C-alpha positions, 0 to 999 in steps of 0.5 A, spaced: 705 670 636 709 666 641 713 671 643 707 676 644 704 671 648 710 670 652 711 677 653 704 678 655 704 673 660 711 675 663 708 682 664 702 679 667 706 676 672 711 681 673 708 688 673 706 690 680 703 697 678 696 695 680 698 690 685 700 694 691 705 698 689 706 705 693 705 712 689 713 713 690 715 706 687 711 707 681 713 714 680 721 712 681 719 706 676 716 711 671 722 715 671 727 710 670 723 707 664 723 714 661 731 715 662 733 708 660 730 709 653 734 716 652 737 722 655 731 726 657 731 734 659 727 736 665 721 738 662 721 732 658 721 728 664 715 732 667 711 732 661 712 724 659 711 722 666 704 719 668 699 725 671 700 722 678 707 722 678 709 729 675 713 735 677 707 737 682 709 731 686 713 733 692 718 727 691 720 728 684 726 732 685 728 727 690 727 721 686 731 725 680 737 726 684 737 719 686 736 715 679 739 720 674 745 724 673 745 731 670 749 732 664 751 739 662 749 742 656 754 741 651 755 741 643 758 735 638 764 736 634 759 738 628 756 744 631 750 740 634 748 743 640 745 739 646 741 741 652 742 739 659 740 732 659 739 727 665 741 720 664 741 714 668 746 712 674 750 706 673 746 702 679 740 703 675 742 699 669 744 694 674 738 694 679 732 697 676 732 697 669 726 693 667 725 691 660 718 689 660 716 695 663 720 699 658 716 695 653 709 696 656 711 704 656 714 704 649 710 707 643 715 704 638 719 698 638 725 702 637 724 705 644 725 698 647 731 697 642 734 703 644 734 702 651 737 695 650 743 698 646 744 703 652 744 697 657 749 693 653 753 699 652 753 700 660 755 693 661 761 693 656 763 699 659 763 697 666 766 691 664 761 686 667 759 683 660 765 681 656 762 676 651 762 678 644 755 677 643 749 681 646 747 680 653 740 678 654 734 683 657 735 683 665 728 681 666 727 683 674 724 678 679 717 681 681 716 683 688 711 680 693 704 682 692 700 685 697 698 680 702 690 682 701 691 681 694 692 674 690 699 673 687 698 672 679 705 667 679 700 662 682 699 661 674 706 658 674 704 652 678 700 649 673 701 643 669 699 645 662 704 651 663 710 646 665 708 642 659 708 648 654 715 651 657 718 644 655 715 644 648 718 651 647 725 649 650 725 643 646 723 647 640 729 652 641 734 646 642 733 643 635 731 649 631 736 655 630 731 660 627 727 660 634 728 668 636 733 669 642 727 673 645 723 667 646 728 663 649 729 669 654 722 670 656 721 662 657 727 662 661 725 668 665 718 665 666 721 658 668 725 662 673 719 666 676 716 659 677 722 656 680 723 662 685 715 662 687 714 654 689 709 654 694 709 647 694 713 643 699 719 640 695 722 633 697 730 633 696 729 626 696 726 625 689 729 622 684 729 623 676 722 620 674 720 618 667 713 619 664 713 614 658 707 616 654 703 623 654 697 625 649 699 630 645 695 637 646 692 634 652 697 638 656 694 638 663 696 630 663 703 631 662 705 632 669 703 628 675 704 634 680 703 642 680 710 643 683 715 645 677 721 643 681 718 636 681 716 636 674 722 639 672 726 632 673 720 628 670 722 626 663 717 625 658 719 619 654 714 619 648 708 623 645 702 620 642 699 624 636 692 624 636 687 621 631 685 626 626 680 625 620 683 626 614 678 632 611 683 637 607 680 642 603 686 644 598 686 651 597 691 654 592 695 660 594 701 664 592 708 661 595 711 666 601 718 665 601 720 670 606 716 667 612 721 670 618 719 668 625 711 667 623 712 660 622 714 658 629 708 663 631 703 659 627 706 652 630 705 654 637 697 657 635 694 651 639 699 650 645 695 656 648 688 654 647 690 648 652 684 644 650 684 638 645 680 638 638 673 636 638 670 630 636 667 630 629 661 627 628 659 623 622 655 626 616 656 631 611 655 639 610 651 641 605 651 648 602 646 651 607 651 649 612 646 643 615 649 636 616 647 630 613 648 623 616 653 619 613 653 612 610 658 607 613 661 602 607 661 595 608 665 592 614 669 588 609 671 593 604 677 597 604 678 605 602 683 608 598 684 613 593 684 611 585 690 612 581 689 617 575 692 621 570 687 626 570 686 632 575 678 629 576 675 629 582 677 625 587 672 620 590 673 614 595 672 607 592 673 600 594 680 597 594 683 591 595 686 589 602 693 591 604 692 598 602 691 604 607 690 611 606 696 615 607 694 620 613 697 627 615 697 628 622 696 634 627 701 635 633 704 640 637 710 637 635 708 638 628 708 644 624 700 644 623 695 649 623 688 648 625 681 648 621 675 651 624 672 647 629 665 645 626 664 638 624 665 637 617 663 631 613 663 632 605 660 627 600 664 626 594 662 624 587 663 618 584 670 616 580 671 610 575 676 605 578 682 602 574 678 596 572 673 598 568 669 592 568 668 593 576 662 597 578 663 604 580 662 605 587 660 612 591 661 612 599 662 617 604 666 617 610 663 616 617 669 616 623 668 610 627 670 614 633 670 622 635 677 625 632 679 632 631 679 636 625 685 639 622 688 641 615 695 640 614 699 647 612 706 644 613 709 637 612 715 634 616 722 637 614 727 632 611 729 626 614 736 627 614 736 631 620 736 625 625 735 628 632 729 625 633 721 626 631 721 632 635 727 635 631 724 633 625 718 636 626 721 643 628 724 644 621 718 647 617 717 648 610 718 655 608 711 657 605 703 658 607 700 654 601 696 649 603 697 642 601 694 640 595 692 632 595 691 629 588 685 625 586 690 619 585 695 617 589 700 611 590 698 607 596 703 604 600 701 598 606 703 601 613 703 596 619 701 597 625 706 601 630 709 607 630 710 612 624 717 613 622 719 620 620 721 617 613 714 614 612 710 621 614 715 625 609 714 620 603 706 621 604 707 628 605 711 629 599 707 625 595 701 629 597 704 635 594 707 632 588 700 630 585 696 636 587 690 638 583 687 645 582 681 647 585 678 646 592 677 638 593 675 634 599 679 628 600 676 623 606 678 616 609 677 612 615 682 613 620 687 608 621 688 604 627 695 604 628 698 609 633 703 615 631 708 616 637 714 621 637 720 619 642 722 625 646 726 622 652 727 629 655 725 633 661 726 641 663 732 640 666 735 636 661 733 641 656 736 647 660 743 643 660 743 642 653 741 649 651 746 652 656 751 647 652 749 650 646 749 657 647 756 656 651 759 653 644 762 647 648 759 641 651 758 640 658 758 647 660 754 648 666 757 647 673 754 646 679 755 652 685 759 647 689 764 646 683 766 653 681 769 658 685 764 663 689 761 668 684 757 674 687 753 674 680 751 667 682 749 668 690 744 664 693 741 671 695 736 674 690 738 681 691 746 679 690 744 676 683 747 679 677 742 680 671 747 682 666 749 676 662 748 672 656 743 666 655 748 661 659 748 666 665 740 666 666 740 658 664 745 657 670 741 661 675 735 657 674 739 650 674 743 653 680 736 654 684 733 647 682 740 644 684 739 647 691 732 646 692 733 638 690 740 637 694 740 633 700 744 634 706 748 628 705 754 630 701 754 622 698 747 623 695 748 627 688 743 632 686 738 630 680 741 636 676 748 632 677 745 626 675 742 628 669 748 632 667 752 625 668 747 622 664 747 627 658 755 627 658 758 621 662 764 623 666 771 621 664 773 614 665 766 612 664 764 606 660 758 609 656 759 608 649 757 616 648 763 618 652 767 614 647 763 617 641 765 624 644 772 622 645 773 620 638 769 627 636 774 631 640 780 627 637 778 628 630 776 636 631 783 637 634 786 633 628 783 638 623 785 644 627 792 641 627 792 640 620 789 647 619 794 650 623 800 647 619 797 649 613 797 656 615 804 656 618 806 654 611 803 659 608 805 665 612 812 662 611 812 662 604 809 669 604 815 671 609 820 668 604 817 672 598 817 679 602 825 677 604 827 676 597 823 682 595 826 687 600 833 684 598 832 686 591 829 693 592 836 694 597 840 692 591 836 697 586 837 702 591 844 701 592 845 701 584 841 708 584 846 711 590 852 709 586 850 712 580 847 718 583 854 719 586 857 719 579 853 725 576 848 728 581 843 730 577 837 734 579 830 730 579 824 734 579 818 730 581 811 733 580 806 732 585 800 728 584 793 729 586 787 725 586 781 727 583 775 726 587 770 726 581 774 721 576 778 718 581 784 719 577 791 721 580 795 726 576 799 732 576 797 739 575 798 741 568 797 747 564 793 743 559 789 739 564 789 743 571 787 740 577 784 745 582 782 745 590 775 745 592 774 752 596 769 756 599 770 764 598 766 768 602 766 776 604 768 777 611 769 783 616 771 779 622 778 783 622 775 790 622 771 788 628 778 788 632 779 793 638 785 796 641 788 792 647 787 798 651 780 798 651 776 795 656 771 789 655 765 791 650 758 789 653 752 789 649 749 795 652 743 794 657 742 801 659 744 808 656 750 809 660 753 803 657 751 805 650 755 811 651 761 808 653 760 803 647 760 808 642 766 811 644 770 805 642 773 805 635 774 799 631 780 797 626 775 798 620 774 805 622 781 807 624 783 804 617 778 808 614 781 814 617 788 812 614 786 811 607 782 818 607 789 821 609 793 817 604 789 818 598 789 826 600 796 827 600 799 821 595 799 818 589 794 812 588 800 808 585 804 810 591 799 809 597 796 803 594 803 800 595 803 802 602 797 799 605 792 793 605 784 793 604 780 788 606 779 789 613 771 790 611 769 785 606 775 782 605 775 775 601 777 769 605 778 762 602 777 755 606 778 748 603 776 741 605 783 739 602 780 735 596 782 736 589 778 735 582 780 736 575 777 743 572 774 740 566 771 735 571 768 740 575 765 743 569 761 737 568 759 736 575 756 743 575 752 742 569 749 736 572 748 740 578 744 745 574 740 740 570 738 737 577 736 744 580 729 744 578 728 736 579 728 737 587 728 743 592 735 746 592 739 749 598 745 751 593 745 757 589 748 753 583 747 759 578 752 762 583 757 757 582 755 753 589 756 746 590 758 741 595 764 737 595 763 730 591 767 727 597 765 730 604 759 734 602 762 741 604 759 747 601 764 750 596 763 755 590 769 755 586 775 751 584 782 754 586 787 751 580 794 748 582 800 752 579 804 747 575 810 749 578 808 748 585 812 743 589 817 743 583 825 744 584 827 751 586 828 755 580 833 760 583 837 756 588 842 759 593 847 755 597 851 756 603 852 762 607 851 768 602 852 775 605 846 779 606 849 785 601 850 780 596 843 777 597 840 784 597 844 786 590 841 780 587 834 781 589 835 788 585 836 784 579 830 780 580 825 785 582 828 789 576 824 785 571 818 782 572 817 775 569 811 774 565 807 768 566 805 763 560 798 765 557 795 758 558 796 758 565 793 765 565 787 763 562 786 757 566 786 761 572 782 767 570 775 764 572 778 763 579 780 770 579 773 772 577 770 768 582 775 771 587 772 778 585 765 776 585 765 773 592 765 780 596 761 786 595 762 792 590 764 797 595 769 793 598 773 791 592 777 798 591 777 805 595 776 809 588 770 809 584 774 808 577 778 801 576 785 802 575 791 797 575 793 800 582 786 798 585 786 791 582 793 790 585 791 792 591 785 788 592 790 782 590 795 783 595 789 784 600 786 778 599 793 774 601 793 779 607 786 777 609 787 770 609 794 770 613 790 775 618 784 770 619 789 764 620 792 768 625 786 770 628 784 763 628 790 761 632 788 765 637 792 772 635 799 769 636 803 763 634 804 760 641 797 757 641 797 750 637 790 750 634 789 744 629 786 748 623 783 745 617 787 744 611 790 750 608 789 753 601 794 759 602 800 756 597 795 755 591 792 761 593 798 765 593 801 762 587 794 764 583 795 771 586 802 772 584 801 770 577 796 776 577 800 780 581 806 780 575 801 781 570 798 787 574 805 790 575 807 796 571 813 799 574 818 794 578 819 794 585 826 795 584 826 802 586 822 801 592 827 795 594 833 800 593 830 805 597 829 800 603 836 797 602 840 804 600 843 800 594 844 803 587 840 801 581 843 799 575 841 806 571 846 809 576 840 813 579 841 814 587 837 810 591 838 815 597 834 821 593 828 823 597 821 821 594 816 827 593 809 824 592 811 817 595 809 815 602 815 815 606 817 808 609 816 810 616 809 810 615 808 804 611 805 798 613 811 793 613 807 787 612 803 790 606 810 791 603 813 784 604 807 781 600 807 786 594 815 784 594 814 777 595 808 776 590 812 779 584 818 775 585 819 768 581 815 762 584 819 757 588 825 762 590 830 760 595 829 761 602 835 765 603 832 771 599 826 771 603 830 771 609 834 777 606 827 781 605 825 779 612 831 782 615 831 788 611 824 789 613 825 788 620 830 793 620 825 798 618 820 796 623 825 797 628 826 804 626 818 805 625 817 803 633 822 808 635 820 813 631 813 812 634 816 812 641 819 818 640 813 822 639 811 820 646 817 823 650 818 829 653 823 834 651 828 833 656 827 825 655 829 827 648 835 831 649 837 825 654 837 820 649 840 824 644 846 825 648 846 817 649 847 816 642 852 821 641 856 818 647 855 811 644 861 809 639 856 803 636 849 807 635 846 801 632 847 796 638 841 798 642 835 801 642 837 807 646 842 810 641 838 809 635 832 813 638 837 818 639 839 818 632 832 818 630 830 824 635 836 828 632 833 827 624 826 828 626 827 834 630 828 838 623 820 837 622 814 840 626 813 833 629 814 834 636 810 838 640 811 842 646 811 839 653 805 843 655 801 840 649 802 833 652 797 830 657 801 827 663 799 820 660 802 822 653 809 824 657 813 817 658 820 816 661 822 810 657 828 806 660 832 801 656 828 795 658 822 798 657 824 801 650 826 793 648 819 791 650 816 796 646 820 795 640 818 787 641 811 788 642 811 793 636 815 788 631 811 782 633 805 783 628 810 783 622 814 777 625 807 773 625 805 774 618 812 773 616 813 766 619 806 764 617 808 766 610 815 762 611 811 756 614 806 755 608 811 757 602 817 753 604 813 747 608 816 748 615 813 747 621 812 753 626 816 753 632 813 751 639 812 756 643 810 754 650 811 761 654 808 767 651 813 771 653 818 767 649 814 768 642 819 774 640 825 770 640 822 763 637 820 767 631 826 771 630 830 764 630 825 761 626 826 767 621 833 766 621 834 773 623 838 771 629 842 764 630 839 759 635 845 760 640 845 767 641 841 771 645 839 777 643 836 784 644 831 786 638 837 790 635 841 784 634 836 782 629 838 788 624 840 787 617 843 793 613 845 792 606 849 798 606 856 800 609 853 806 612 846 805 616 846 812 618 846 815 611 840 810 610 836 812 616 837 820 615 834 819 608 828 815 611 827 821 616 828 826 611 822 823 607 818 823 613 820 831 614 818 833 607 811 830 608 810 833 615 812 840 613 806 840 608 801 836 613 803 836 620 797 833 623 796 827 617 804 826 618 803 825 626 797 821 625 799 816 620 806 815 624 803 814 631 797 810 629 800 804 629 796 800 634 796 794 638 789 790 636 785 785 640 782 779 638 775 780 634 770 778 639 762 779 640 759 783 645 759 780 652 752 779 654 748 780 660 748 774 665 741 774 665 736 774 660 731 778 664 736 784 663 736 784 656 729 783 655 726 789 659 731 794 656 730 792 649 722 790 649 720 797 649 726 801 646 724 805 639 728 804 633 733 809 631 731 809 624 723 809 624 722 811 631 717 806 632 717 800 637 719 794 633 714 788 633 720 783 633 726 787 635 733 783 634 740 786 636 746 785 632 751 781 637 757 785 633 755 792 634 749 792 638 745 795 632 737 794 633 733 792 627 726 791 625 726 784 623 721 782 617 718 789 617 717 794 612 718 801 616 726 801 615 726 797 609 732 800 604 730 798 597 731 792 595 733 789 602 730 789 609 733 792 614 736 786 617 739 783 611 742 791 609 745 791 616 749 784 615 752 787 608 754 793 612 756 790 618 759 783 616 760 783 609 754 779 608 754 775 615 750 778 621 748 775 628 742 777 631 739 775 638 731 775 637 729 779 643 722 776 643 724 769 643 731 768 646 734 765 639 740 766 635 739 768 628 745 768 623 745 771 616 750 768 611 749 771 604 743 769 601 741 764 607 739 765 614 738 760 620 736 759 627 742 757 630 739 756 637 739 759 644 745 762 648 740 763 654 738 756 658 734 755 664 737 752 671 736 745 668 740 747 661 734 747 657 732 752 651 726 756 652 724 758 645 719 763 644 719 764 652 713 759 652 715 756 659 717 762 662 723 760 666 728 764 668 734 764 663 741 764 664 747 765 659 751 759 657 758 761 656 760 755 653 755 756 647 756 763 646 764 761 646 762 756 640 758 761 637 764 766 637 768 761 635 764 759 629 764 766 627 771 767 627 773 761 623 767 762 618 764 755 619 757 757 619 756 754 612 759 747 615 756 747 622 749 749 621 745 745 616 738 748 617 739 754 612 733 757 608 733 762 603 731 769 606 730 772 599 732 779 602 726 779 607 729 779 614 
């Protein structure tokens, strides 16, 4: 209640809205108030400002530019998008932020607290508040009112107000539970009163003392109305009033959690500013009428008789020397006021202790008028010896009215002052001997006076509060004693309002000191005199100084002993650590000696921590550990386009739509290649030559946490049992769950192979020649290792999840399942994840992007396990055909292959994955480098064969002649190109010059050939580098310049030494002694195919294209252009104008959202298109609302809008009608989330679309 009263009073005195403020000042103040509670958009400011201060005001934009800073639309790391916001400028917090006006306008308390938190953050960041605590609210000094109006600050020059301020300061000094907000408001009101002092102040005034004041007669406490003079007046003591002890006992439940209400109730009487009314004699009957009271004989004393029973308490005559203990009420005691009606109730008769004496019944009539009070609290324990006021400031915790017994011990009390011990004993006795029910206890008032010593003034209380809040005594310094500080300048405009309690108390004391200081420097200020009175200076003979010195000495001694104990403990810890390290070094040296003797190979299995059971253990066949993964189908890779194609824009005209249709995607190109391969080659052969997954491939991503497979089963059972108990956003029946640790979405567990991370099974040491390694690989590829049945069983469930992650039309190219098609799917999963990682890195390995925790290694091991099971024919024959080495069955490796795909048109990355998946796990890196070098040679030859098709007849003859003249035909690209032309001329591959367009006829120079070969080989080198980095835990090279990527990758793969600079030909590796024979065999295989189908042969050879990064369509800069073109456009399926047209941002298809006209059973058009276009993922822009709709599988969400108005705000549903412009940053974020497959992690507002979109 006190805080509310002070807040109301402060608002009444400081707010000038209706006291002469101009409309411009009001609008500026209201705008500052809105901005301080939180960042606001432009529309929020216009909507929340008062009616006269809205956007229609011509000065709105001018004031907004003066007080606010515009913050561009941004987005958080989690994907949450922020609109364009206005935030206060720095000087607003320091000069114009008004907490009282914020409190007045705030609907909820949290709005005011939010403004204070923002103010505190600014104060700390700007370095203007360096304390560890919290700054006080920077209450502003009100401006002068209009001359024709009355200044409400005149209320501050009120003696009653000054007394109230003294009482609150005294309570704040002695009670630690007083809220700091109450102290801040009190100091603020006091500062206003000091600043507004219309009375003349004499600096010659000295400290004065008021010996006694009457409690609750607050208007008589001070002689003057000037606060400056009253601040130096010391109140020596307070005389408590003489109440009538008429108390009604009421039984209530004890309330322990009382909070700050106790202090509020204590100050209830202070703001009434009146004394209690006198109590006339008489009693009150049930009908409310007063009856006259009879007086007892003058010689008879009254007291309560002792009794063991809980009977009625009557007043009986007692012997002299006994008085009735009384409970008094005061502003300094914790009391509450009863209703002010005069009360006098008769009491029933009660037998006395002596049965022979006649019983007497009397009623109470006060000898003089006295106020009526009911004591709800008693004084605190007397052990807190700060004085009567301090004792009274510590209330009991509870709201139970005191129950007085009918029989109480009576103690004689002499005249004079009542001690705290006496009051405490009487109150405790009254509480201990309570009776049930409601009884009235009456007694005559005592003639003794009750006085409480205070001996405090407002200045002394401020000095002590300053010391208390600062944490050390005598903390205040006069302005003349400290260096000049702008925050304490005498100029009001330069005073800083940023600080804690001591800062604001110091401002009040500084002004009091300046107002009371004389021009004579020999005469000290009354503030200085009061300060020396409390804390005598050094060398003074005052006993208080000696006491302080002794306390300081004792405190310093305790600090010294604590520091000694700490140093001793630290030394002991250091000795223990030293001995431990010494023993550890001895053990390590012994281990090193023993290892030098026998050099054993120690295999330490890697351990993982389960996030469910928190156990750390290795993954075993009996109890495997898995990785939390999310499997999802993706068609992102298929939406890549050629580098030579221009920018793909969302068509907003018929001409742009025709240009878009001419562009061919990677998925469409691969479909044509698959059709030609399946038409001319066996399934077994062509399935080893390419990879699928460009559409509907399976991508795996992980949060990096592990769990036991059996723990996951128990976790899923618990999820299913809870599914019906709450609204689920997870499809638990399809295996979806959230990671128990990070709560990311997942739908499978990727088992960790037990051999993952163990010692190498087959090791090669030293520099083994390439032919030797190639020959050993023939033996390794001839026999595919069979994995253990226990491992196969543990990983079968994951393969099932992997298969179910995509749609049926994307799993295989053939309708009948076969081991070849399953093997193709397994190899393509690995390729898809590598290609997606490459896309996330920006298309090259030169970009150092921070990626999520990779799960490729355990995924590769699981795929390798199934590849070994699915392989019917070992890859030794393919390896022999690549290297020219003979097989063990003496069959020639140079025999042309009839129904197999020629090596010159195979996908080299697919061949690398197939060979690596069938080799044993943890193979030595030397074997991998050998495979990469052999396949790079094939890539080198493929590049030159493709380039030869673009040469004219004269150019081909030129390179043939160069090759014949060169003694080393494999030392440069030109001679190798001549050899290939010589071998391929026997087929109908090359066409006449007149059939070639001018763009197709190229005249390659040596440098151009080198550049083209490198460019052609880079996709394979990137995939090979990613595989090596993952499988062998190596860090990818740092590539600063994009032009240096080829050199960095070939050095990373070991194709060339680091110090040797190279052409692409220096990276070639031949396992045979005569490479020309091997080259002729490769060309003969291709010639045989070309003689059968020259069109397919030429298309497959020249179809190796360079692809750009997948990207969404470019949107127009203004939304108006998009809106006008698609608003009345008809659907290409139903030929009607959709009610809610939505445009796919990947392929520009327009769908009828939520309409039956284009529905294909059982899904609506938007969901059906998401499966065909993005394998379950689609991004639409709703034309009628400008919002982005994302479909992911069975869910959908409103992502937001990429079109904002000039103030950075969204206009969903186009309600405000503002012009909208494309936000490039938001559109990049949308595209990045699409490429990273992170919609499931960054968007939380998913709903089940139930195939109804």
